[in-house]
C-alpha positions in Angstrom: -54.8 -2.0 21.2 -51.3 -3.4 20.9 -50.7 -7.1 21.1 -47.2 -8.0 22.0 -45.6 -11.1 20.5 -44.9 -14.1 22.7 -41.3 -14.1 21.5 -39.5 -10.9 20.3 -37.0 -10.8 17.5 -34.1 -10.3 19.9 -35.2 -13.3 21.9 -35.6 -15.4 18.7 -32.2 -14.5 17.4 -30.7 -15.6 20.7 -32.4 -18.9 20.4 -31.3 -19.6 16.8 -28.5 -22.2 16.4 -27.6 -22.0 20.1 -27.5 -25.8 20.7 -25.5 -28.6 19.1 -28.3 -31.1 18.3 -26.1 -33.8 16.8 -22.5 -34.5 15.8 -20.4 -37.2 14.3 -16.6 -37.5 13.6 -14.9 -39.9 11.2 -11.3 -40.2 10.1 -9.7 -40.5 6.7 -6.1 -40.9 7.7 -5.5 -43.8 5.3 -7.0 -42.0 2.3 -4.9 -41.1 -0.7 -4.6 -37.5 -1.7 -7.4 -37.6 -4.2 -9.9 -39.1 -1.8 -8.9 -36.6 0.9 -9.5 -33.7 -1.5 -13.0 -35.1 -2.3 -13.9 -35.4 1.4 -12.7 -31.9 2.2 -14.3 -30.3 -0.9 -17.7 -31.8 -0.3 -17.5 -31.0 3.4 -16.9 -27.4 2.5 -20.0 -27.3 0.3 -22.1 -28.5 3.3 -20.7 -26.1 5.8 -23.2 -23.3 6.7 -26.3 -24.8 4.9 -29.4 -23.7 6.8 -32.7 -25.5 6.7 -35.9 -23.8 7.8 -38.7 -25.9 9.4 -40.2 -28.1 6.7 -37.4 -27.8 4.3 -35.6 -30.9 2.9 -31.8 -31.3 2.4 -30.5 -33.1 -0.7 -26.9 -34.1 -0.7 -26.7 -34.2 -4.5 -28.3 -30.8 -4.8 -26.0 -29.2 -2.3 -22.7 -30.8 -3.3 -23.5 -30.9 -7.1 -22.2 -33.1 -9.8 -18.8 -34.5 -9.1 -16.6 -33.4 -12.0 -13.0 -32.5 -12.5 -14.1 -28.9 -13.4 -15.7 -28.7 -9.9 -12.4 -29.7 -8.3 -13.1 -33.3 -7.6 -10.3 -35.9 -8.0 -10.3 -39.6 -9.1 -10.4 -41.9 -6.1 -11.5 -45.4 -5.1 -15.3 -46.0 -4.9 -17.9 -48.8 -4.9 -20.0 -49.1 -8.1 -22.1 -52.0 -9.2 -20.7 -54.2 -6.5 -17.1 -53.6 -7.5 -14.3 -51.4 -6.3 -13.5 -48.8 -9.0 -11.8 -45.5 -9.5 -14.1 -42.5 -10.3 -14.2 -38.8 -10.0 -15.4 -37.8 -6.5 -14.6 -41.2 -4.9 -14.8 -41.0 -1.1 -17.5 -38.4 -0.7 -19.8 -41.1 0.7 -17.8 -40.7 3.9 -19.2 -37.2 4.1 -22.8 -38.2 3.4 -22.5 -41.0 5.9 -21.0 -38.7 8.6 -23.9 -36.2 7.9 -26.4 -39.1 8.1 -25.2 -40.0 11.6 -25.4 -36.3 12.7 -28.9 -36.0 11.3 -30.0 -39.1 13.2 -28.6 -37.8 16.5 -30.3 -34.5 15.9 -33.6 -36.4 15.7 -34.4 -35.2 12.1 -36.5 -37.2 9.7 -34.5 -39.2 7.1 -36.4 -39.3 3.8 -33.9 -41.1 1.5 -30.9 -43.3 2.5 -29.2 -46.4 1.0 -26.4 -48.4 2.5 -23.2 -49.3 0.7 -22.8 -52.6 -1.2 -19.9 -53.5 1.2 -19.5 -52.4 4.8 -17.4 -49.3 5.4 -14.5 -49.1 7.8 -15.2 -45.6 9.3 -18.6 -46.3 10.8 -20.6 -49.1 12.4 -23.1 -51.2 10.5 -26.2 -49.3 9.5 -24.7 -45.9 10.0 -23.6 -45.2 6.4 -25.4 -43.5 3.6 -24.1 -44.0 0.0 -24.6 -41.4 -2.7 -24.0 -41.1 -6.4 -25.0 -38.5 -9.0 -28.3 -39.6 -10.4 -28.9 -41.9 -7.4 -28.8 -43.2 -4.8 -29.4 -40.1 -2.9 -29.3 -39.0 0.8 -32.0 -36.6 2.0 -33.4 -35.5 5.4 -36.1 -33.1 6.5 -36.0 -30.4 9.2 -39.1 -31.5 11.0 -38.2 -29.5 14.1 -39.8 -26.2 15.1 -36.7 -24.0 14.5 -34.1 -23.7 11.7 -31.1 -26.0 11.8 -27.6 -25.3 10.4 -24.9 -27.8 9.2 -21.4 -27.2 10.4 -18.9 -29.4 8.5 -15.1 -29.1 9.2 -12.0 -31.1 8.4 -9.0 -31.2 10.7 -6.1 -31.4 8.2 -3.6 -32.5 10.8 -5.7 -35.3 12.3 -7.3 -35.9 8.9 -10.7 -36.2 10.5 -14.1 -35.0 9.4 -16.7 -33.6 11.9 -20.3 -32.8 10.9 -22.5 -31.0 13.4 -26.1 -29.9 13.3 -27.0 -26.8 15.3 -30.4 -25.6 16.2 -32.7 -25.0 19.2 -33.1 -27.7 21.8 -36.4 -26.9 23.4 -36.8 -29.9 25.7 -33.4 -31.4 26.3 -34.3 -34.7 24.6 -31.6 -36.7 22.9 -31.0 -39.7 20.6 -29.0 -42.8 20.8 -28.6 -45.1 17.8 -28.3 -48.9 18.4 -28.1 -51.7 15.9 -28.4 -55.5 15.7 -26.4 -57.4 13.2 -26.5 -61.0 12.0 -24.7 -63.1 9.5 -26.3 -63.9 6.1 -25.8 -67.3 4.6 -26.1 -68.5 1.0 -29.3 -70.2 0.0 -27.5 -73.1 -1.8 -24.9 -73.6 0.8 -26.4 -72.8 4.3 -23.0 -73.0 6.0 -21.4 -70.4 3.7 -21.5 -66.8 5.1 -21.9 -64.2 2.4 -22.8 -61.0 4.1 -24.2 -59.1 7.1 -27.7 -58.0 7.9 -28.1 -55.0 10.2 -31.1 -53.2 11.7 -30.7 -49.8 13.3 -33.0 -48.3 16.0 -33.6 -44.7 17.0 -33.9 -44.4 20.7 -35.2 -41.0 21.9 -34.7 -40.1 25.6 -36.1 -37.3 27.7 -33.6 -34.9 29.4 -33.8 -37.0 32.6 -32.9 -40.2 30.7 -36.4 -41.6 30.4 -36.9 -43.6 27.2 -39.6 -41.8 25.1 -39.6 -44.0 22.0 -37.7 -46.8 20.2 -38.3 -47.1 16.5 -36.7 -49.1 13.7 -34.7 -46.6 11.7 -33.6 -48.8 8.7 -32.3 -52.1 7.6 -29.0 -52.7 5.7 -27.4 -55.6 4.0 -23.6 -55.7 3.3 -22.1 -58.2 1.0 -18.8 -59.9 1.8 -15.9 -59.4 -0.6 -15.6 -62.4 -2.8 -12.2 -63.3 -1.5 -13.6 -63.5 2.0 -16.3 -66.0 1.1 -15.3 -69.6 1.8 -17.1 -71.6 -0.9 -17.0 -75.4 -0.6 -14.5 -77.1 -2.8 
């Protein structure tokens, strides 16, 4: 007695990576040459990575240690609440762009930290900072089919696009919204010192019906010291 499979290999192959589940584009036009190199190099390392159902992506594992030997250049970065120059500066733009794409693909985020200062290339709450040894950015493929990362840089426009391709089984989609508020100093209640942001994941059915709205994460961004107006 022969039992035929519900889905044949040919049918399955046609389903794999057929749908764009999420995509995000950011620009790095104002970046110096070293930072641009770091963005393009780390994007190339992401391109083509496949996650089977249940597997977890680690940005640090995939991109590796940022060293001169690996081709990374010195560039501006945030470290310890200060702006510094370090090898691999700027790759947080890649991890942040990937974070947005993973959110829009409705994948489970398992590790994410915001920057100390707000970034210019994405809205509040949409960034994901990384550093070798931590902080880390990770997400899990909790969908029923494999997903693939497609990362590409437009050298003319100096833009980075990260897409996640997979199999869209029901037409559902995600919109990310956020609420932001000003944070004030405890000693001087009239002095603004930062911004609080809460992001929400809104999942809609193919017909536009809201299926769920959940709090994705909270973020706090410090103001640069020169922008804080302390009392004299």
